N, C-alpha and C positions, 0 to 999 in steps of 0.2 A: 517851255511853258507856252510861249506864243504860238508855236507850231501846233500844239494840241488844240488850242482854241480855234485856230484857222481850220483844222481838220473837222472839228465839231460843226463849225459854221457851214462848211461846204457840205457836210453830211446832212444837215438840216435842210439846206437848199435843195439838195438832191431828193430828199424825202418828199419835200413839198411839191416839187415839179413832177415827181413820180406819181403822187396821188392825183395831181391835176391831169396827167396823161391818162391815168387809169380811168378817171371820171369821163374824159372825152372819149376814150375807147369804148367805154361801156354804153355810150349812146349809139354806137354803130353795131348793127347785128353781125355776129361773127359765126361763120360756119366752121365748127371744130368738133 
């Protein structure tokens, strides 16, 4: 049970930082 909660917490942190990174990246113009 504890392991599952840890996994979910890590997942949420990853999601949060991922959105933050996307926000920062969207500020830079990308040639694609």
